[in-house]
C-alpha positions in Angstrom: 24.4 116.1 -109.4 23.3 117.4 -112.8 21.1 114.3 -113.2 19.6 114.8 -109.7 18.8 118.5 -110.6 17.1 117.4 -113.9 15.0 114.8 -112.1 14.0 117.3 -109.4 13.1 119.9 -112.1 11.0 117.3 -114.0 9.4 116.3 -110.8 8.5 119.9 -110.0 7.1 120.4 -113.5 4.9 117.4 -113.1 3.6 118.7 -109.8 3.0 122.1 -111.4 1.1 120.6 -114.3 -1.0 118.6 -111.9 -1.9 121.7 -110.0 -2.7 123.5 -113.2 -5.0 120.7 -114.3 -6.8 120.8 -110.9 -7.3 124.6 -111.1 -8.5 124.4 -114.7 -10.9 121.6 -113.7 -12.3 123.7 -110.9 -12.8 126.7 -113.2 -14.7 124.5 -115.7 -16.8 123.1 -112.8 -17.7 126.6 -111.7 -18.8 127.5 -115.2 -20.8 124.4 -115.5 -22.6 125.1 -112.2 -23.5 128.6 -113.5 -25.0 127.1 -116.6 -26.8 124.4 -114.6 -25.4 121.6 -116.7 -25.6 118.0 -115.7 -22.1 117.9 -114.3 -23.3 120.2 -111.5 -23.4 116.9 -109.6 -19.6 116.5 -109.9 -17.6 117.0 -106.7 -14.2 118.6 -107.1 -13.0 116.8 -104.1 -13.1 113.5 -105.9 -10.3 114.7 -108.2 -8.6 117.1 -105.8 -8.0 114.8 -102.9 -5.9 112.1 -104.7 -3.8 114.7 -106.6 -3.1 116.8 -103.5 -2.1 113.6 -101.6 0.2 112.6 -104.4 1.8 116.1 -104.5 2.4 116.0 -100.8 3.8 112.4 -100.8 6.1 113.1 -103.7 7.4 116.3 -101.9 8.2 114.4 -98.8 9.5 111.2 -100.3 12.3 112.3 -102.7 13.0 109.9 -105.5 9.6 108.2 -105.4 7.2 109.3 -108.1 3.6 109.0 -107.1 2.0 112.0 -108.8 0.9 110.2 -111.9 -0.5 107.3 -109.8 -2.6 109.8 -107.9 -3.7 111.5 -111.1 -4.8 108.0 -112.5 -6.8 107.4 -109.3 -8.3 110.8 -109.6 -9.3 110.2 -113.2 -10.9 106.9 -112.2 -12.9 108.7 -109.5 -14.1 111.3 -112.0 -15.1 108.5 -114.5 -17.1 106.7 -111.9 -18.8 109.9 -110.6 -19.6 111.2 -114.1 -21.2 107.8 -115.0 -23.4 108.3 -112.0 -24.3 111.9 -113.1 -25.2 110.6 -116.6 -28.1 108.8 -115.0 -29.8 112.2 -114.8 -29.1 113.2 -118.4 -31.4 112.6 -121.4 -29.3 110.8 -124.0 -31.0 112.4 -127.0 -31.1 116.1 -126.1 -28.4 116.4 -123.4 -30.7 118.1 -120.9 -31.9 116.7 -117.5 -34.3 113.7 -117.6 -37.3 112.4 -115.7 -35.1 110.7 -113.1 -33.6 114.1 -112.3 -37.2 115.4 -111.8 -37.8 112.7 -109.2 -34.6 113.7 -107.5 -35.8 117.4 -107.4 -39.0 116.2 -105.8 -37.1 114.7 -102.9 -34.9 117.8 -102.7 -37.6 120.5 -102.7 -40.2 118.9 -100.4 -39.7 120.2 -96.9 -37.5 123.1 -98.0 -38.3 126.8 -98.1 -38.0 127.6 -101.8 -39.8 129.5 -104.4 -39.3 129.6 -108.2 -41.1 129.8 -111.5 -41.5 126.8 -113.9 -42.9 126.1 -117.3 -44.3 122.8 -118.6 -44.2 122.6 -122.4 -45.6 120.1 -124.9 -45.1 120.0 -128.7 -47.9 121.0 -130.9 -48.7 118.3 -133.5 -45.6 116.2 -132.6 -47.4 113.0 -133.7 -47.9 114.6 -137.1 -44.2 115.3 -137.4 -43.3 111.7 -136.6 -46.1 110.3 -138.9 -45.4 112.6 -141.9 -41.7 113.1 -141.8 -40.4 110.1 -139.7 -39.1 109.7 -136.2 -35.6 110.9 -137.3 -37.2 114.3 -138.0 -39.1 114.1 -134.7 -35.7 113.6 -132.9 -34.3 116.6 -134.6 -37.3 118.7 -133.5 -36.7 117.5 -129.9 -33.0 118.4 -130.1 -33.7 121.8 -131.6 -36.3 122.6 -128.9 -34.0 121.6 -126.1 -31.4 123.9 -127.4 -33.9 126.8 -127.7 -35.0 126.2 -124.1 -31.4 125.9 -122.8 -30.3 129.1 -124.5 -33.3 130.9 -123.0 -32.6 129.8 -119.4 -28.8 129.7 -119.4 -27.4 130.9 -116.1 -30.9 131.3 -114.7 -32.4 127.8 -114.6 -32.4 124.3 -116.0 -34.3 122.3 -118.6 -35.8 118.8 -118.0 -37.2 116.5 -120.6 -39.8 114.8 -118.4 -41.6 112.7 -121.1 -41.5 112.1 -124.8 -42.2 115.6 -126.1 -42.8 117.3 -122.7 -40.2 119.6 -121.1 -40.1 121.4 -117.8 -38.1 124.6 -117.4 -37.2 125.7 -113.9 -36.3 129.4 -113.5 -34.6 130.5 -110.3 -36.7 133.7 -110.0 -40.3 134.8 -109.4 -39.8 138.3 -110.9 -42.0 139.1 -113.9 -39.2 140.9 -115.8 -36.9 137.8 -115.7 -39.8 135.5 -116.6 -40.9 137.7 -119.5 -37.3 137.8 -120.8 -37.1 134.0 -120.8 -40.5 133.8 -122.7 -39.4 136.3 -125.3 -36.1 134.4 -125.9 -38.1 131.1 -126.3 -40.5 132.8 -128.8 -37.6 134.4 -130.7 -35.8 131.0 -130.7 -38.7 129.2 -132.4 -39.2 132.1 -134.9 -35.6 132.0 -135.9 -35.5 128.2 -136.2 -38.6 128.0 -138.3 -37.5 130.9 -140.5 -34.0 129.6 -141.0 -34.8 126.0 -141.7 -37.9 126.5 -143.8 -39.5 123.2 -142.6 -42.6 121.5 -143.9 -44.2 122.2 -140.5 -44.1 124.9 -137.9 -42.2 123.9 -134.7 -44.0 125.2 -131.7 -45.0 124.2 -128.2 -47.9 124.9 -125.7 -46.7 126.1 -122.4 -48.1 126.3 -118.8 -46.6 128.6 -116.2 -46.8 128.7 -112.4 -44.8 129.7 -109.3 -43.8 127.1 -106.8 -44.0 128.0 -103.2 -43.0 125.2 -100.9 -44.9 126.7 -98.0 -48.2 126.2 -99.8 -47.9 123.0 -101.8 -45.8 119.9 -102.4 -43.7 119.6 -105.5 -45.9 116.8 -106.8 -49.0 119.1 -106.5 -47.1 121.8 -108.3 -46.4 119.5 -111.2 -50.1 118.7 -111.5 -50.9 122.5 -111.6 -48.3 123.0 -114.3 -49.7 120.0 -116.3 -53.2 121.4 -116.1 -52.1 124.9 -117.2 -50.1 123.5 -120.1 -53.1 121.6 -121.4 -55.3 124.6 -121.1 -52.8 126.5 -123.3 -52.8 123.6 -125.8 -56.6 123.5 -126.0 -56.6 127.3 -126.8 -54.0 126.6 -129.5 -56.2 124.0 -131.2 -59.3 126.2 -130.8 -57.7 129.1 -132.6 -59.7 130.0 -135.7 -56.5 130.7 -137.6 -55.1 127.3 -136.9 -56.2 124.3 -139.1 -54.5 121.0 -138.5 -55.4 119.9 -142.0 -53.3 122.6 -143.6 -49.7 121.8 -144.5 -47.0 124.1 -145.6 -45.8 123.6 -149.2 -43.2 120.9 -149.5 -39.6 121.9 -150.1 
């Protein structure tokens, strides 16, 4: 009898632990969705269904332990699903990639949506690679993606759509929200350049526009963003205070 009680208690503990893991996973999933991280594509049901089925089966069939088998099946399901989600993640910076942008195009066309977006491009990125090496260029890309992610956290997502080009999608058209994002981006670059005292100034040119699905397709919208970004870049190079031949003193 004592042995049966111990087995029952251990079985109940296993079930409780399984439920706790499910709840914790769902909390993490909710937080990830709020931050618009890549795992937003993960479906909680893939993990939840096998575990719940295992708990029910173990409760009905006394003496047969299936909970850990169901957990193993659930973990395998998670692994397969996350591998699929990684298709949409840029391996260098950890933000969304060009394939995700293509997915958004299919998602937004035909839907009634409106949001603000920025398209950004590095200033003198070729010079960073040529003068300091591609390793330094990679670090600049990583730093920039972090600055963008911190600026839009909870309000949008960051997409690396080409080598040194990023698109930021903000789920708002209100000027106060957009201005706050811009200020965070500017402050992020200022702090990064000041803190690291690099032999170059890390900066980007940026085009901004509002997408209205009732007036244009997503592809046309990207063309508008691209044109505005290059207009901003041209102004950057035409600035009298800017001289591409000048270099900051070496460290």
